[in-house]
Structures are given as structure tokens and as C-alpha cells.
C-alpha positions as CSV (number, residue, x, y, z in Angstrom):
1,M,86.3,87.1,82.7
2,I,88.5,89.6,84.9
3,R,88.2,87.6,88.0
4,M,89.0,84.1,86.1
5,L,92.2,86.1,85.0
6,M,93.2,87.2,88.3
7,V,92.9,83.7,89.7
8,A,94.8,82.3,87.1
9,G,97.4,84.9,87.7
10,L,97.4,84.3,91.5
11,L,97.6,80.7,91.1
12,A,100.6,81.1,88.7
13,A,102.5,83.5,90.9
14,S,102.0,80.8,94.1
15,H,102.8,77.8,92.1
16,W,106.3,80.0,91.4
17,A,106.5,80.5,95.0
18,L,106.0,76.9,96.0
19,A,108.6,75.9,93.7
20,A,111.1,78.3,94.8
21,E,110.3,77.4,98.4
22,Q,111.2,73.8,97.7
23,V,114.9,74.6,97.1
24,Q,115.3,77.1,99.9
25,P,116.6,75.9,103.1
26,A,114.2,75.1,106.0
27,A,116.2,77.2,108.3
28,A,114.5,80.6,109.0
29,P,115.8,83.3,106.6
30,A,118.6,85.7,107.6
31,P,117.4,89.5,108.2
32,Q,118.3,90.1,104.7
33,D,116.0,87.5,103.1
34,E,113.2,88.6,105.5
35,S,111.1,90.0,102.0
36,A,111.8,86.7,100.2
37,A,110.6,84.9,103.4
38,I,107.3,87.1,103.5
39,R,106.9,86.7,99.7
40,R,107.1,82.7,99.9
41,H,104.4,82.5,102.5
42,H,102.0,85.0,101.4
43,L,101.7,83.1,98.1
44,K,101.5,79.8,99.5
45,R,98.8,81.1,101.5
46,L,96.9,82.5,98.3
47,N,97.4,79.1,96.8
48,E,95.7,77.4,99.8
49,R,93.2,79.6,99.8
50,L,92.5,79.1,96.1
51,T,93.0,75.2,96.4
52,V,92.0,74.0,99.8
53,E,88.1,73.8,100.9
54,P,87.6,76.4,103.4
55,A,86.4,73.7,105.9
56,V,89.6,71.7,105.6
57,L,91.8,75.2,106.4
58,A,89.3,75.9,109.2
59,S,89.9,72.5,111.0
60,S,93.6,73.1,111.1
61,C,93.3,76.9,112.4
62,R,95.9,77.7,110.0
63,Y,95.0,81.3,109.0
64,E,93.2,82.3,112.2
65,S,94.6,85.6,111.9
66,D,92.8,86.5,108.8
67,I,89.9,89.0,109.6
68,A,86.5,88.4,107.9
69,T,84.7,91.2,110.4
70,P,84.7,94.8,108.4
71,P,86.7,97.5,110.5
72,P,85.1,100.7,112.3
73,L,83.8,102.9,109.5
74,N,86.9,105.3,108.5
75,R,88.7,104.7,111.3
76,V,92.8,103.1,110.9
77,A,95.0,101.3,113.3
78,L,98.6,101.4,112.4
79,T,100.9,98.5,113.4
80,F,104.5,98.0,113.1
81,D,106.0,94.2,113.1
82,D,109.6,92.8,113.4
83,G,110.9,95.7,115.7
84,P,112.4,97.2,117.5
85,T,115.6,98.0,115.2
86,A,117.7,101.2,114.9
87,P,117.3,103.7,113.7
88,G,113.7,102.3,112.4
89,T,111.9,102.5,115.9
90,D,112.8,106.1,116.4
91,N,112.2,107.3,113.2
92,I,108.6,105.8,113.3
93,L,108.2,107.6,116.7
94,E,109.1,110.8,115.5
95,V,106.2,110.7,112.7
96,L,104.1,109.5,114.9
97,K,104.6,112.0,117.5
98,K,104.3,114.7,114.6
99,Y,100.9,113.8,113.7
100,K,100.0,112.9,117.6
101,V,99.1,109.3,116.4
102,H,99.6,106.0,118.3
103,A,100.3,102.7,117.0
104,T,100.7,98.9,118.2
105,F,104.1,97.7,117.6
106,F,104.3,93.9,117.5
107,M,107.8,93.0,118.7
108,I,110.1,90.1,118.2
109,G,111.4,89.0,121.7
110,E,115.0,88.7,121.0
111,K,115.2,92.1,119.5
112,A,113.4,93.5,122.4
113,Q,115.9,92.0,124.6
114,Q,118.7,93.5,122.6
115,Y,116.9,97.1,122.3
116,P,115.3,97.3,125.9
117,E,115.8,101.2,125.5
118,L,113.6,101.3,122.6
119,V,111.3,99.0,123.9
120,D,111.2,101.8,127.0
121,R,110.8,104.9,124.5
122,V,107.7,103.2,122.6
123,R,106.3,102.6,125.9
124,A,106.7,106.4,127.3
125,A,105.4,107.5,123.9
126,G,101.8,106.2,125.2
127,H,101.8,103.1,122.5
128,D,100.7,99.6,122.7
129,V,104.0,97.7,123.3
130,V,102.7,94.6,125.2
131,A,102.6,93.1,121.6
132,N,103.8,89.6,121.2
133,H,105.3,88.8,117.6
134,S,107.3,85.5,119.0
135,W,110.9,85.4,119.9
136,S,112.6,84.7,116.6
137,H,109.6,84.8,114.0
138,P,109.7,81.3,112.8
139,N,107.0,80.0,110.7
140,F,104.6,78.2,113.0
141,H,103.2,75.9,110.2
142,D,106.9,74.2,110.3
143,I,107.6,74.0,114.1
144,D,106.3,71.8,116.5
145,V,104.2,72.3,119.5
146,A,106.7,72.7,122.2
147,R,108.8,75.2,120.2
148,Q,105.7,77.2,119.5
149,A,104.7,77.2,123.2
150,G,108.5,78.6,123.7
151,E,108.5,81.1,121.0
152,V,105.1,82.5,123.0
153,L,106.1,82.3,126.4
154,R,109.9,83.5,126.4
155,T,108.7,86.9,125.0
156,D,105.6,86.8,127.4
157,S,108.1,87.1,130.1
158,L,110.0,89.9,128.4
159,T,106.9,92.0,127.7
160,G,105.5,91.7,130.9
161,T,101.7,91.8,131.8
162,D,100.9,95.3,132.2
163,G,98.2,96.3,130.0
164,P,96.4,94.6,127.0
165,K,98.1,91.2,125.6
166,L,98.2,91.1,121.8
167,F,99.8,88.6,120.0
168,R,100.3,88.4,116.1
169,Y,101.8,85.3,114.3
170,P,105.0,85.8,112.1
171,Y,103.6,85.4,108.5
172,G,99.9,85.5,110.1
173,N,100.3,81.4,109.9
174,S,98.5,79.7,113.0
175,T,97.8,76.6,114.8
176,C,95.3,75.5,116.8
177,E,97.6,74.6,119.4
178,T,99.1,78.2,119.8
179,N,95.9,79.8,119.4
180,Q,94.6,77.7,122.7
181,L,98.0,78.9,124.3
182,V,97.8,82.6,123.7
183,R,94.2,82.6,124.9
184,E,95.0,80.9,128.1
185,H,97.0,83.5,128.7
186,G,95.1,86.4,128.1
187,Y,96.3,87.5,124.6
188,K,93.9,88.5,121.9
189,I,95.1,87.5,118.2
190,V,95.6,90.5,115.8
191,G,95.5,90.2,112.3
192,W,95.5,92.8,109.7
193,H,92.5,94.0,107.1
194,I,95.2,95.8,104.9
195,D,98.5,94.7,104.1
196,S,100.6,97.5,102.9
197,C,102.9,95.1,100.9
198,D,105.9,97.2,102.1
199,W,108.0,94.0,101.7
200,A,106.9,93.5,98.2
201,Y,108.0,97.0,96.9
202,D,111.6,97.5,96.2
203,R,114.0,100.2,97.3
204,T,113.0,102.4,94.3
205,G,109.5,102.2,95.2
206,A,108.3,99.8,92.4
207,I,106.6,96.3,92.5
208,D,106.9,93.9,90.0
209,A,103.7,92.3,87.9
210,R,103.9,88.9,89.8
211,E,104.0,90.8,93.5
212,A,101.4,93.1,92.4
213,I,99.1,90.5,91.5
214,S,99.4,88.6,94.8
215,C,99.3,91.8,96.8
216,G,96.1,93.2,94.7
217,V,98.0,96.4,93.7
218,P,96.4,98.1,90.5
219,H,98.5,98.6,87.7
220,Q,98.5,102.3,88.2
221,F,100.1,102.2,91.9
222,M,102.9,99.8,90.7
223,N,105.5,102.8,91.2
224,D,103.5,104.3,94.1
225,Y,103.7,102.5,97.1
226,V,102.0,105.3,99.4
227,G,99.0,105.5,96.6
228,H,98.6,101.8,97.2
229,V,98.2,101.9,101.0
230,L,95.7,105.0,100.6
231,A,93.4,103.1,98.0
232,A,93.6,99.9,99.7
233,A,92.4,101.9,102.8
234,R,89.5,103.8,100.9
235,A,88.5,100.5,99.3
236,R,88.1,98.4,103.0
237,R,87.0,102.2,104.3
238,G,89.3,101.9,107.0
239,G,90.9,99.1,109.1
240,I,94.0,97.7,110.9
241,I,96.9,98.3,108.4
242,L,100.1,96.1,108.2
243,M,103.7,97.5,107.9
244,H,107.2,96.6,109.0
245,E,110.0,98.2,110.8
246,I,112.4,96.5,108.8
247,H,111.3,97.6,105.0
248,P,112.5,100.7,103.9
249,N,109.4,101.9,101.9
250,T,107.5,102.1,105.4
251,L,110.4,104.2,107.0
252,K,110.6,106.9,104.0
253,S,106.8,106.9,103.4
254,L,105.0,106.8,106.8
255,D,104.7,110.5,107.0
256,A,103.2,110.8,103.4
257,I,100.8,107.9,104.2
258,I,99.6,109.3,107.6
259,A,98.8,112.8,105.7
260,G,97.1,111.0,102.9
261,L,94.9,109.3,105.4
262,L,94.0,112.2,107.2
263,A,93.2,114.0,104.1
264,D,90.8,111.2,103.1
265,G,89.2,111.6,106.0
266,F,90.1,108.9,108.7
267,G,90.7,108.9,112.0
268,F,93.1,106.9,113.8
269,G,93.0,104.7,116.6
270,M,94.6,101.5,118.3
271,V,93.7,98.0,118.0
272,T,92.9,97.8,121.6
273,D,90.2,100.5,121.1
274,A,86.7,99.4,121.8
275,D,85.4,99.7,118.0
276,F,88.1,97.5,117.2
277,Q,87.8,94.6,119.2
278,P,85.3,92.5,117.0
279,S,88.3,92.6,114.5
280,L,90.3,90.7,116.9
281,R,90.2,86.8,117.7
């Protein structure tokens, strides 16, 4: 019965998102609307997962970045999308340095071009920064193959080839053509085990009921972003954690999240570590 109610709630939430999407402009959202864009794509994904046959989704490679492989036991890898940003990147680096933790930064090419000094700081601190998150963060399901290739390759030329080559799709929305392209260029596709849903919590640290259903946030954590992330890590017993530089909940809560993970006995690694390799595509 509980599962039926959850499915019904997810379907209702995703149908709301699809209706909202129909009245949104087709252009990529402005930075201040990025949370709304993530919300629409997140709920659309849930709707397709619930209503479309898995074989059909697999044949179109729409969600290649989903990770079915269990994470290494009691190990987490922090990842930060949508940077570099000022002052967000520096704030994150300070907290990581405090705890002697390394992370992977999935950078948007046009932002990396705007803030090369931030890219250098991340690299100098020993983090994985050869992590391609496209040039301008479009939804790859909505653009043609030629633009998809340009989004990847333009950023590839900016980040360089020293060290591991990692790619994460904007919104996690993949295509067969770009899967082939990035692998031909030596990339591994990185998804996530744990979505922090930092985009769904508002500036007061609260999440509404609809978003809580879509993110799998229990009622007791609807006003506790840190508690949600820690509970998700315990439930998965580790994994790759998705966060975003552009969302204030991550910036103000990262210290507490790392402290909580350490208190729970988790070890920290990077997605390039050997024990995380089975989770990459």
C-alpha cells in the first residue's frame, strides 16, 4: 500500500512538471531559474521511469548516467557540478581543505573560461578538475547531435588532457550518440548514487511535499537538508554524491555534511579511485 501511494505521488508530481514544462520557453533557463529547470527534468525522468518500458529507455540511452552498480562499502565521493563560481568554488575548497577531503568538480566550459584562476586553484589543491559538464549546460535530449558534439568538444579543448577524463551530462540526460563520442575521446561517464537535491531545498532549508516525494526525502528531513544527505548515504552505504556549487544549501551545509559523514564512519575517495571504477560507464 505504501509503495502504491508513493508511485501515485510520483506520477502526480511528474505530471505536474510536464504540464509546467509545456508553458516554459524552449531556451535554456537563466541561472536564477536553474532550480526550476532541474526540477522539470528530474520529474520528467521519474515519469518516464514509471511509465516507459525499461527496454525502450535503454534502446535510446536516455539515462546512461544512472548507476545500478552498488558503491564501495562505506565510501563516498563528493562531486560538485555547475562551477566554477565566485565565491562558491573558494568556499568549497576551504571546507575540503579543513577536512583533508578531495572531490571532483564537473565544470561548465563557459564558466571555466570566465574563471581560469578558479580552475587553477582547484587543480592546485589536488582535486579532479578534468571533468567535463558541457559548454553551456543544455539538455542533451533537446539539442541535435552536432550541437551535442560541440558542447563536449569545446569544453574538452579547454580542460585539456592531463589526468583522468570524466564527463557528466547536464541533468543526467544522455544520448547514444554522445555516449559514443565521449568514449571515443577517452572519457568515462559519471553519474551518481545519491542526489543531494540541494536544488529542491529552498533558502530556508525546507523542501515542499511534492519535491520531497520526487527526491525520496522522508518527512523528518523536510526541514533538514544535512539530515537528508546523511540518511541517503546510510541507506546506500556510501556512493557518489551529487551537489551543485550554485545552490546555497550546499555551500552553507558542506561542513556539516562532511563532519556527519565522518562521524558515521564513512571514508572519502574520488571517483577516479579504483574502487569507484565499477560505478563509472
